[in-house]
C-alpha positions in Angstrom: -34.9 -48.9 2.9 -37.1 -47.2 0.6 -37.1 -44.4 3.3 -33.6 -44.1 3.4 -33.3 -43.9 -0.3 -35.8 -41.6 -0.6 -34.0 -38.9 2.0 -31.0 -39.6 0.0 -32.1 -38.2 -3.1 -34.1 -35.4 -1.6 -31.3 -33.7 0.7 -29.3 -34.5 -2.3 -31.8 -32.4 -4.8 -31.8 -29.9 -2.4 -27.9 -29.7 -2.3 -27.6 -29.8 -6.0 -30.4 -26.8 -5.8 -28.3 -25.2 -3.4 -25.3 -25.3 -5.0 -27.0 -23.9 -8.1 -28.0 -21.0 -6.2 -25.0 -19.9 -4.8 -23.5 -20.1 -8.4 -25.9 -18.1 -9.9 -25.3 -15.2 -6.7 -21.9 -15.4 -7.7 -22.7 -15.1 -11.7 -24.2 -12.2 -10.4 -23.2 -10.3 -7.8 -19.1 -10.7 -8.9 -18.6 -7.8 -10.8 -19.9 -5.5 -8.2 -18.1 -6.8 -6.0 -14.8 -6.7 -7.8 -16.1 -2.9 -8.5 -16.6 -2.1 -5.0 -13.0 -3.4 -4.2 -12.2 -1.3 -6.9 -13.4 1.6 -5.3 -12.3 0.8 -2.0 -8.5 0.5 -3.1 -8.3 3.3 -5.3 -10.1 5.2 -1.9 -7.5 4.2 0.2 -4.6 5.2 -2.2 -5.8 8.6 -2.4 -4.6 10.3 0.3 -1.3 9.1 -0.4 -1.1 11.5 -3.2 -2.1 14.9 -1.3 -4.0 17.4 -3.4 -3.1 16.8 -6.8 -4.9 16.1 -9.6 -4.4 12.5 -12.0 -6.4 11.1 -14.5 -7.9 7.9 -14.9 -7.6 4.5 -12.3 -4.7 4.6 -9.8 -5.1 0.4 -9.9 -5.3 -0.2 -13.9 -1.1 0.9 -14.1 -0.6 -1.6 -11.2 3.4 -2.9 -10.5 4.7 -5.9 -8.4 8.4 -6.0 -7.4 9.2 -9.4 -6.7 12.7 -10.0 -4.6 14.7 -9.5 -4.9 15.1 -5.9 -4.6 16.3 -2.5 -3.1 13.0 -1.9 -1.6 12.2 -2.2 1.8 10.8 -5.3 3.2 11.8 -8.9 1.8 8.7 -10.1 0.0 6.5 -8.7 -3.2 6.4 -4.6 -3.3 3.9 -3.1 -5.2 4.5 0.0 -7.2 0.7 2.0 -8.8 1.6 4.5 -11.3 0.0 7.8 -11.9 -0.8 10.2 -14.9 -2.1 13.1 -16.3 -2.9 13.3 -19.9 -0.6 10.5 -21.0 1.8 11.6 -18.6 4.0 10.6 -15.5 3.0 12.3 -12.9 3.8 10.2 -9.2 4.2 6.8 -8.1 2.7 5.2 -5.2 4.8 3.0 -3.2 3.8 -0.5 -0.7 6.6 -1.7 0.7 7.3 -2.9 4.5 9.7 -1.3 7.4 11.6 -4.6 9.3 12.5 -3.1 12.5 9.3 -2.2 13.6 9.3 -2.6 17.7 6.5 -4.9 17.2 7.3 -6.7 14.0 6.5 -5.5 10.3 5.1 -2.1 9.3 3.2 -1.7 5.7 3.3 1.8 4.0 2.3 3.8 1.7 4.4 6.0 -0.1 3.6 8.4 -3.1 6.3 10.3 -4.9 6.4 12.8 -6.8 7.9 12.2 -11.1 10.0 14.4 -9.8 10.9 12.3 -6.6 9.0 15.0 -3.7 6.6 13.0 -1.1 3.5 13.8 -1.8 1.8 11.5 0.9 2.9 8.7 4.1 0.4 6.6 5.1 1.2 3.4 7.8 -1.4 0.8 6.3 -0.4 -2.1 8.9 2.0 -2.8 11.8 1.3 -3.8 16.0 3.6 -1.4 17.2 2.9 -0.3 21.7 -1.0 1.1 22.2 0.3 5.4 23.5 4.0 5.0 23.0 4.8 3.6 18.7 1.4 3.4 17.8 1.0 6.9 16.9 2.8 6.8 13.7 -0.7 5.7 12.5 -2.4 9.2 11.1 -5.5 8.3 12.2 -3.5 8.4 16.2 -1.5 11.9 15.7 -0.3 13.6 12.3 3.6 12.6 12.8 3.3 11.1 8.6 2.6 14.6 8.0 5.2 16.1 8.5 7.4 13.9 5.2 5.0 15.6 2.6 6.6 18.0 -0.1 10.5 16.5 0.9 12.7 14.0 -1.2 16.0 12.8 -1.2 18.4 17.0 -1.6 16.5 19.0 1.1 17.0 17.3 3.6 20.3 15.8 2.4 20.6 12.0 2.3 22.6 12.3 5.9 19.8 13.7 7.0 16.9 11.3 7.0 16.9 10.1 10.1 15.3 11.0 13.7 16.4 14.0 15.3 17.6 11.1 18.0 20.0 10.4 15.5 20.9 13.2 13.9 18.1 13.9 11.4 15.8 16.7 10.1 12.4 14.6 11.1 10.9 14.5 15.2 10.2 11.3 16.7 7.6 10.9 19.5 8.5 10.7 22.8 9.1 7.6 24.4 9.6 6.0 21.2 12.2 5.9 18.4 12.2 2.7 17.2 8.8 2.6 15.4 10.0 6.1 13.1 13.1 5.0 13.0 12.6 2.6 11.1 9.5 4.3 9.3 12.0 7.8 8.5 14.6 4.2 7.2 11.9 3.1 4.9 10.8 6.2 3.3 14.5 6.9 2.8 15.6 3.2 0.7 12.2 4.3 -1.2 13.4 7.8 -2.4 16.7 5.8 -3.5 15.5 3.4 -4.7 12.9 5.6 -6.8 15.7 7.3 -7.8 17.8 5.2 -9.6 14.3 4.1 -11.2 12.5 6.0 -11.8 12.1 5.9 -15.7 11.8 2.3 -16.2 9.0 2.2 -13.6 6.9 4.4 -15.3 7.7 2.4 -18.6 7.7 -1.4 -17.8 4.2 -2.8 -19.0 1.6 -2.8 -16.1 1.6 -6.0 -14.5 -1.7 -8.3 -15.8 -4.7 -8.9 -13.9 -4.2 -6.8 -10.6 -7.1 -5.3 -10.6 
């Protein structure tokens, strides 16, 4: 019995020491981990702004827009505001096109304060390899046709793929996937046009970074 008690106490002491070490390691590294995560997010967001110059940290001016809303997707939308010398420059929308061929397509869209697209990046999808997956910027330059366009350029009714009478290229052998993305971009631009001032003036979401 004495041996059992001694072994139990030893295991308890070892467990307590290990727990203390893990806690101490977390306390010592949590700020560095958070900084690394924020830097990674900043690097992920910046390409959707093209060559735009801006000040500060994008992730510190974030909005979470809960459903229901008029943006693509049924979940909360995330918006990052971009400023330069205190003046609004652009918004970055993270939204979801729910009508992809193989499921939802998560995308990041940059829009300048005057409504022009700065860039489009596909964040997550499950589209068919060799066909719909060419919306991905790592697979083709399909997304590069959007920067510089706005609601009036082309007109709203032309914000569609060419197969539907629109102005945007589709993908050879795939129309459902690009149709979903173009539709999501159009819907986001319409939302931006209707809510521009409110989006730039709303208080940032607390503890978003």
